[in-house]
N, C-alpha and C positions, 0 to 999 in steps of 0.2 A: 719303699713303700710297694702297697698290690698297688699292680696297674690295672685302670678300670676298660673293663670289655664293653666299650663303646660303641661297635658297627659288627655288621653281621659277620666280618669274616671272622675278628680276632673269637666271636661266639662261637664261632662254625671249628674253628680252630681246639674247643674247649672239649665240646661236647663230647667227641670218643672220652672222657675222663670220669663223663659222668656213667656212660650205657653200662657200663659191668657192674654195678653197686645197684643192689636191692634195695639198700635203705640211703635215703641223701638230707643232710643236716641243710637246711633251710630257715631265711631270714628276713625281715624285708625293714627298711627307716621309708620313712615319711617325711610329707612340711605340713602339718595342719599348725603349727603356733607363727608360722609367720605368711601366711595369704589364707584367702577368704574358701579356696578352690581343693583339697586335699590332693595331694600330688602322695603317688608313688616313687620314688627317688633313687632307690636301691634295694636289690635283690643279691644278699651274700647268698652263697654254697658253697658246703666244705665236702671234699672228700679225702680220705689218704693221701693222694696224690697234691692236691693242690688246694688254695683257697680263694676262689672266685667272688669277685666284686662285678656286680653285671649294673650295667647306665640304663633305668629301662628313661631316663630323661633326652638322652640322646636320637630319639626316634626312630630306631632301626625297629623292623619287626622280631619280637618274642616269641613266637609262634615255634621255633625249629628247637627253642627250650623247655618249650613248654610240653613237646611232642614227647623230647626225649624221657621228660619227668614221668609223664602217664604211664603210671600201671606203676611206678614206684612207691616203697610208703617212705611217706616225710616225714624229718624229724623237726619239729617246731618246739619252743617255749612260748607255752599260752596263743596257740594257733588261731583262736577268732579273730585276732585285729588282720593278722598275716592273711591270713587263709580269705575274709573280708576284699583285704588290698589287691590280691591278686585274683580273685573272681573281676573286680572289678577292671583290670586291663587282657582278660579274655582266658586266664587258667582256674577250670571248674577241674575241682580237685574230685576224682571217685574214689581215688585207692587211698586204703587205710590212713591213719596221721598218727604218730607216737606222739603226743604233748606231755613234755620232760616234766611241764608242772603241773600239772593231772599227777601224772606219776610218782613224783616226791610226795603230795599230801596224800598218795595214797597208802605210801610208804610211812606216813605218819611223824616227814621232816619238815617241823616249828620252819623252820628258814628255805624255804621255799622259791625262792627269786634266780634270776638264771647266776645273778653275782654270785650269789650265798651258795649255790651249788657247783662252783666256779672254786669256788675256795673253800668248802670241803671236802672234794675229791681233786684237784689238783696244786689247793696252797699257792692257788692265783690272786693278787687284791686288782677287781674292775676299778676303773678310772672312770665315775661317775662326772668327768667333765664335757661328754658330748650328749649326754639324753637328751639334750634341749638343742642341742647344736640344729642349725642350718642347712640341713639334707642336701636343698636345692641348690647347695653352691657348690661351684667348678671353679678349678679345681677342690675335690678335699685335702684337708691339712693331712699331712703324716700321722697326729693325733686323731681323729677321725675316720681315718683308712685304720687302725688299726681297734681300735674301739669296737669298729665294722666286721670286721676280719673273727674276732673273737666271740661275736655273738654264736658262730655256727662251728666256731672251731673244735671249741672241746664238746659239743653235743652226741655226739655217734658214743662218743666214752660213757658220757653219764646215757644215754639211754641205756646204754650194755648193763651200765651197773644197774641200771635202777631198775629193769626187764630182770633180772637176778633176783634182784630184792623182792621183787612184788612173786616172783614163781615161789620167795623161799616162801613167802608170807600165803601164800594161797588166793592174792585177789589178782591175780593177771587177769582171768576174768571180769573182775569190777574193773579195770586200769579199761580193755575193750571194749564195753558198755556205756564206759565213761565217755572216752575220745569218739565214740560213731553219734553220740549224744552231741558233743563238741561242735561235730564237722556241722554236722542236720542243721545247728542252729545261728553256725556261723552262714548259710544258705539260704537263711530268710534275711526279706532286706524290712528292715523299718523306718518306716515313713512318720516323720513327725506330722502330729497333727495341726493343723495352720492355727487352728481357736488354740492348741497350748503354747507351741513357741513363743511367743512374745510373752506371756504371761511369768515375767523373770524373777528373780527370788527377788524379795523387799516390796513387789508388786503390788503383794496383803494387805498393804498401809494405803494401798489408792482406793478412789470409789469415785463414783460417778464419771463428771466429765473430764475430772484426772486420767483416768484410765484409758477413753478413746485416747485422749492425749499419750499417754506410752505407746500407746497399739500403735498409732500413727508413724510416733517419734522410732519405733519398732524396726517398722519397714521402711522404711527413710533409713535409717542406719544399717541394713543389711543391703538393700540399695547401693548407699555409697560405697560399703565393703565390694559386692560382687564386683563393681567396677571398676577398681585399681586392684582386685585380689589381694588385699590385705583383710589381718584376721578381722570382725568386727570391736576388737576394745580397739585400734590404732583410730579408731572414726570417735566414739566414748564410750567409756566403760557404761554399764550398767548402773552402777549407783546413780551415774549423772544423768541419764534416762528419766531416771527414777525422781531425782528432785529437781528435771526439769519439767518432768509433768506436773508435780505440785506446783513448784513456783507460776507456771504460765496459767494452772488454773485461778491461781488467787490474785492472779492480773500482775505478779512481779516481774521483775527484769532478771535474767540470763544471761553470762556471758563464759564460754568457756572460752580456753584460750585457743581450743583446737578448730573451733569455729570461725570460717575466715573465706569472703570472697563468695564462688558460688555456692558452695559448701554452706556458708550459714542462710546463703539467702532460701536454698532449696531446704534446710532444715526448719526456718521460721514458715515459707507456705505449709509439709505436711500439719505443723502444727497447728495453723488457721484453721485452716481444712474440719480439724479434729472437731475446735473450737466453736463451730459455725456448728456443729451435726447436733439434732435436734435429737432429746432426750430418749428418744422409744432405737436409736442409733445407736448409744452411747453399749458396750459391749458390759454381759451381764456377769456378778460375781458367781462362779464357780463355786459351790460349796458341795465337796462328796464326804455326804454323812460315815463312819464304817460303820455296819451295826454290830450294836454288842451282842459278845454274843451269849447264849445260856447260859444255864449256870452247869445244867450237863456239858453241854461244849466246854467251859472252863474246866471240868473237874476231867473230861477225857484231857483235853491239851496237857495237865499237868502229868497225868499217865503217864502220854506219850514223851513227853521229855522226860521224867525220869526215865523211860525205858530206855531212848538215846541217850543221856546222856552217860549212863551204866554202860550202856554197848560200846562207845566213844573213848570212855577210858578206858574198859577192858582191853579194844581193839588200838589205842593211843593213835587217834586217829579227831580230829577235828570236829567236832557236831554238825558244823551248818554244811557238809563231806553228808554226812548220814540221811538231813534233812534238815534242812533253815526253817527259823521260826517260824515265817508263811507258810513254810507248808507242813509244818506243826498242826498249824489255825486251819491250815483247809483238810487235812484230816480229822480231826476235830467235829469240823465241819459239817463233813462230804466224805465218808473214809474211801466209797467206793472210786466217787470220780476222783481225788487226790490220790491214791495209789495209783491208780493208770498211768498218772505223769509222772511218774516214779520210776528209777530203775530197778531189773529184778532183783541185784545184790539190795538196794538200797529196801525193800520192802522187806527181802526176806533176812534183814541188819533189822528194823524194827518192830519184825510182826507183822506188818495188816496185809 
């Protein structure tokens, strides 16, 4: 089993292995299924000399690693999530990123998951058993460590192979544009709208006071989950919140097995406060009507879709890579504004 690098001395001893390499495959594992506050639990790095498993949970400084990686091209499969996690622990990625998922899609490869690419190029079948494992647990099981290592072990060779394919197809510039856009998008922090977060799936079936009760119970659940650092579904499932809001509004009793002791008391306190609110304080039902496209816009959409699908067939690409449906609709409504949001290769391919 690959030993975890979990102290400054162990990290310092392996950094010279990274220094000579211009390209470094990297991946991360996080825990978001077993806790409320998402944690970066593992950093995997592979160089020809060795596969490394670095333990951020051990609490030692990672800055020496980040300084060593600065300026190197990082090879990542599906980079957005990993870049966000790394940025959260202090690593601002400024060098180019080689996203093997983007590369595979631009090569016209339909099965572009990492497991599919490893199977395609190395005939190695990855096990899925550790995909939803609790990566915050220590020690890692041998199975989890093996799974983690394989996430980066093959990346350099996959990137080299895909880069050759992109060059042969004349799409290497397309790839660089797409990766740059993905890196820029990962730097944008997505804030939840506080008045939208509690409007969970199924809440549209509620109205009036029951809507106010649901809002209160949602905030109660958030507080309970944060207090014990557990996922919100460990407190109550969303379906239960909706059921509780509807039943309490009708004056019916509720009883969930998860509710007992002080948590049960806080649950009913939150509900009672919501039930006592005046109607003016009940949340409003938000309806966002979608403007109907004009006949001219519908015609432009059809023409654009025909052109896109024809180009996708000719290039053997997923049509959404050239322009997803939402982009076609935007182009039909306001071509100049929508085209400015597209990459140069997409505009050229679509002829806009």
